[in-house]
C-alpha positions in Angstrom: 28.6 -77.2 50.4 26.0 -75.5 52.7 22.4 -75.6 51.4 20.9 -72.1 51.2 17.4 -71.0 50.4 16.8 -69.7 46.9 17.1 -66.0 46.0 13.3 -65.3 46.1 12.9 -67.0 49.5 15.8 -65.0 51.0 14.4 -61.8 49.8 11.0 -62.7 51.2 12.7 -62.8 54.6 14.2 -59.3 54.3 12.5 -56.4 56.1 11.5 -54.7 52.8 11.1 -56.2 49.4 13.2 -54.6 46.6 11.5 -51.4 45.6 12.2 -52.1 41.9 9.2 -54.3 41.8 6.8 -51.6 42.9 8.5 -48.3 41.9 7.4 -44.8 42.1 7.5 -42.7 38.9 11.2 -41.9 38.2 12.4 -38.4 39.0 13.9 -36.6 36.0 17.4 -35.2 36.5 17.7 -31.5 37.4 20.2 -30.8 34.6 18.5 -31.3 31.2 21.7 -32.5 29.5 22.7 -34.9 32.3 21.4 -38.0 30.6 20.8 -39.4 27.1 18.3 -42.2 26.5 19.6 -44.5 23.8 19.2 -48.0 22.4 22.2 -50.2 22.0 21.9 -53.2 19.8 23.4 -56.5 21.1 24.8 -58.9 18.6 25.2 -61.2 21.6 21.4 -61.1 22.2 20.3 -61.8 18.7 18.1 -64.8 18.1 17.5 -65.5 21.8 14.8 -68.1 22.2 12.9 -66.0 24.6 12.1 -63.5 21.9 13.4 -60.5 23.8 14.6 -57.5 21.7 18.4 -57.3 21.2 17.9 -53.5 21.1 18.2 -52.5 24.7 17.3 -49.3 26.4 20.3 -47.6 28.0 20.6 -44.4 30.0 24.0 -42.6 29.7 24.9 -40.1 32.4 27.2 -37.4 31.0 29.1 -35.2 33.5 28.7 -31.4 33.5 31.8 -30.6 31.5 31.0 -33.2 28.7 29.1 -30.7 26.6 31.5 -27.8 27.0 35.0 -29.4 27.0 35.0 -31.1 23.6 38.6 -32.4 23.9 38.1 -34.2 27.2 37.7 -37.9 27.6 36.2 -39.7 30.6 36.3 -43.0 32.4 33.1 -45.1 32.3 31.2 -46.9 35.0 28.8 -49.6 33.9 26.1 -50.0 36.6 23.8 -53.0 36.5 20.3 -52.9 38.1 18.5 -55.6 40.1 15.8 -58.1 39.3 12.6 -56.4 38.1 14.5 -53.1 37.4 15.2 -51.3 34.2 17.6 -48.7 32.9 16.0 -46.0 35.2 16.6 -47.9 38.4 19.5 -45.6 39.4 18.2 -42.7 37.4 15.1 -41.7 39.5 13.8 -44.9 41.1 16.2 -46.3 43.7 18.6 -43.4 43.3 18.9 -40.1 41.5 22.4 -40.8 40.1 22.6 -37.8 37.7 21.9 -35.3 40.4 24.1 -37.1 42.9 27.0 -37.3 40.4 26.6 -33.6 39.6 26.6 -32.7 43.3 29.8 -34.7 43.9 31.5 -33.2 40.9 30.7 -29.7 42.1 31.9 -30.4 45.7 35.0 -32.4 44.7 33.5 -35.5 46.3 34.1 -37.5 43.1 35.6 -36.8 39.7 33.6 -36.5 36.5 32.8 -39.9 34.9 30.3 -41.3 32.4 27.9 -43.8 34.0 26.0 -46.3 31.8 22.9 -48.2 33.0 21.4 -50.7 30.6 18.0 -52.4 30.9 18.2 -56.1 31.5 14.5 -56.5 31.8 13.3 -59.7 30.0 10.2 -61.9 29.6 10.6 -63.0 33.2 11.7 -59.6 34.5 15.5 -60.2 34.6 18.3 -61.7 32.6 20.6 -62.6 35.5 23.4 -61.2 33.3 24.2 -64.7 32.3 25.0 -66.6 29.0 22.1 -68.6 27.8 20.6 -69.5 24.4 17.2 -68.8 25.9 17.9 -65.2 27.1 21.0 -64.4 25.0 24.6 -63.9 26.0 24.3 -61.1 28.5 27.9 -61.5 29.7 29.1 -60.5 26.2 26.4 -57.8 25.8 27.8 -55.9 28.8 31.5 -56.6 28.3 31.7 -56.5 24.5 28.6 -54.9 22.8 27.9 -52.2 25.2 31.5 -51.3 25.8 32.3 -51.2 22.1 29.3 -48.9 21.5 30.3 -46.5 24.2 33.9 -46.3 23.0 32.8 -45.7 19.4 30.0 -43.1 20.2 31.2 -41.2 23.2 34.4 -39.6 24.4 35.5 -42.4 26.7 39.0 -43.4 27.8 39.1 -46.7 26.0 41.2 -48.6 28.5 40.4 -51.2 31.1 42.0 -49.1 33.7 39.3 -46.5 33.0 36.4 -48.8 33.1 34.4 -49.9 36.2 31.6 -52.4 36.7 29.1 -52.4 39.5 25.6 -53.4 40.4 22.9 -54.0 43.0 21.3 -57.3 43.9 20.9 -59.2 40.6 23.3 -56.5 39.2 25.8 -57.3 41.9 25.6 -60.9 40.9 26.1 -59.8 37.3 29.0 -57.7 38.2 30.9 -60.4 40.0 30.0 -63.0 37.4 31.1 -60.9 34.4 34.0 -59.4 36.4 35.5 -62.8 37.1 35.5 -63.6 33.4 36.5 -60.2 32.0 39.4 -58.5 33.9 40.7 -57.6 30.4 37.8 -55.2 30.1 37.3 -53.8 33.6 39.7 -52.8 36.4 37.4 -52.0 39.3 34.3 -53.8 40.7 31.7 -52.6 43.2 29.2 -55.2 44.4 26.1 -53.9 46.2 23.9 -56.5 48.1 24.6 -59.2 45.6 22.0 -61.9 45.1 22.3 -65.5 44.0 25.8 -66.1 45.4 25.0 -69.5 47.0 24.7 -72.9 45.4 21.1 -73.8 46.2 20.9 -77.6 46.5 17.3 -78.1 47.9 14.0 -76.8 46.7 10.5 -76.8 48.1 8.3 -78.3 45.4 5.4 -76.4 46.8 7.2 -73.1 46.2 7.9 -74.2 42.7 4.3 -75.2 41.9 3.3 -71.7 40.6 6.3 -71.7 38.2 5.5 -75.2 37.1 1.9 -74.2 36.3 3.1 -71.7 33.7 3.0 -73.5 30.4 2.7 -70.7 27.8 4.3 -67.4 26.9 1.0 -65.7 27.6 1.0 -67.2 31.1 4.6 -66.0 31.6 3.8 -62.5 30.4 0.8 -62.3 32.8 3.0 -63.5 35.7 5.6 -60.9 34.9 2.9 -58.2 35.2 2.3 -59.2 38.8 3.9 -57.4 41.7 6.7 -58.8 43.7 8.7 -61.8 42.7 6.4 -64.8 42.4 7.0 -67.5 39.8 8.8 -65.1 37.4 11.9 -65.3 39.6 12.3 -69.0 39.2 11.5 -68.8 35.5 14.1 -66.1 35.1 16.8 -68.2 36.9 15.8 -71.3 34.9 16.0 -69.4 31.6 19.4 -68.2 32.5 21.0 -71.2 34.2 19.1 -74.3 32.9 18.0 -73.3 29.4 16.7 -76.1 27.2 16.3 -75.3 23.4 14.3 -78.6 23.1 11.6 -77.5 25.6 9.3 -74.9 24.0 7.7 -72.5 24.4 9.7 -71.2 27.4 12.9 -73.1 26.5 13.9 -73.8 30.1 14.0 -76.6 32.7 12.8 -75.9 36.3 14.6 -77.6 39.2 11.3 -79.3 40.1 9.2 -81.2 37.6 5.8 -82.8 38.5 6.6 -82.2 42.1 10.0 -84.0 41.9 13.4 -82.6 42.3 15.6 -82.6 39.1 19.2 -83.3 40.2 20.7 -82.5 36.8 19.0 -79.1 36.7 19.9 -78.3 40.3 23.5 -79.1 39.4 23.3 -76.5 36.6 22.0 -73.9 39.0 24.7 -74.6 41.5 27.4 -74.3 38.8 26.3 -70.7 38.3 26.7 -69.6 41.9 29.7 -67.3 42.4 30.6 -69.0 45.7 31.1 -72.2 43.6 32.8 -70.3 40.7 35.3 -68.1 42.5 38.0 -70.8 42.9 38.2 -71.0 39.1 38.9 -67.3 38.7 41.5 -66.4 41.3 44.1 -65.1 38.9 41.5 -63.0 37.1 40.1 -61.5 40.3 43.7 -60.6 41.4 44.0 -58.5 38.2 41.6 -55.9 39.6 43.0 -52.7 41.0 40.1 -52.6 43.4 37.0 -54.6 44.5 34.4 -53.0 46.8 31.6 -55.0 48.5 28.7 -53.8 50.7 25.5 -55.1 52.2 22.9 -53.9 54.8 22.8 -55.3 58.3 19.1 -56.1 57.9 19.4 -57.5 54.3 18.4 -61.2 53.9 21.4 -61.6 51.7 23.9 -60.5 54.3 25.1 -64.0 55.1 26.0 -64.9 51.5 27.7 -61.6 50.9 29.8 -62.2 54.0 30.7 -65.7 52.7 31.9 -64.2 49.5 34.0 -61.6 51.4 35.5 -64.4 53.5 36.3 -66.4 50.4 38.0 -63.4 48.8 40.1 -63.0 52.0 41.0 -66.7 52.1 42.2 -66.6 48.5 44.2 -63.3 49.0 42.0 -61.2 46.7 42.4 -57.6 47.5 39.0 -56.0 48.4 37.1 -53.8 50.8 33.9 -54.8 52.6 31.3 -52.8 54.5 28.1 -53.5 56.3 25.8 -50.5 56.9 22.6 -50.1 58.8 19.9 -50.8 56.3 17.9 -53.4 54.3 18.1 -54.5 50.7 17.0 -51.3 49.1 16.4 -48.5 51.5 20.0 -47.1 51.4 20.8 -47.4 47.7 20.2 -43.7 47.2 22.6 -42.8 49.9 25.2 -45.4 49.0 25.5 -44.2 45.4 26.6 -40.9 46.9 28.8 -41.9 49.8 30.4 -45.1 48.5 29.8 -46.1 44.9 30.8 -43.0 42.9 33.6 -42.1 45.2 35.0 -45.6 44.9 35.2 -45.4 41.2 36.5 -41.9 41.3 39.4 -43.1 43.5 40.2 -46.3 41.6 39.7 -45.6 37.9 42.3 -43.9 35.7 41.5 -40.5 34.4 44.6 -40.3 32.3 43.4 -40.1 28.7 47.0 -40.4 27.4 47.5 -43.8 28.9 48.3 -46.5 26.4 45.0 -48.3 25.4 44.7 -52.0 26.2 43.4 -54.7 23.8 40.3 -55.8 25.5 37.4 -56.6 23.2 
């Protein structure tokens, strides 16, 4: 297996660091009824050792006809933000999804859908959408808790063929990770500039020193308030992929300890890399009606995204792949309009009379 630099190092090589770490104030939607700001409790997140709230902020985009056509039901897209982002990432920071979706609905560029964007911001600025006693079971939060809430509180089409899952950067990682495991819940995936695809087998102890130096929760909170990635990235990945309930107060193991590589921890990180996991989930991935993938030509994550695309091709997994002129974040606004929403409009079922599936 090829040794690749860690997520933070790769992003540091990109022409522009992800804007989610230094965002401008979000722009509110033009239509007052376009979004609802809610909290969705996650049973899957209860009692996480990190102490993050299981009550998560969620933005729900409701299409123009939702408030007027009370008999109509809608497909749902679950869109996951990147590291350092929150529920407003696609709703005024990296994109203005509500206005974009309204525009597409009016022009016929995409059908009307509900879009759900949960906040996965944690003590270390990101959950990695993984399953860990330290951060909680984020896989089940997205695929079970959040889906069940939407189906019981909104006029959704409660069928896997009417559910899509997508995400950007850490969210792309989350979408492929959850998608591989839950084809019973979702039928279409869209992966935008996915991070963390490779199995990282070597680490620079010097780069890990700042993470090693954080010994208390207060230190971790202070680090998270800093701009950019820094030690919080390695702490977030460790909390997600190498949790340790016996190692308070952060309940995690880093891949470097006292300046020495920790092979057992590195192996746990490698086991969470989609390029290492895909071979175990070929039948599941082949259940998807459609999988879309994209990455910018100037994105430091381009190589690993291309490797995933090649692996999908070799295994005969139906998918589309596009490289566009751009870096890691500068075209997210545009891609939501030209690619993401049209993709789900084309590939989700809008038939509310279709027989529901048993999926959660």
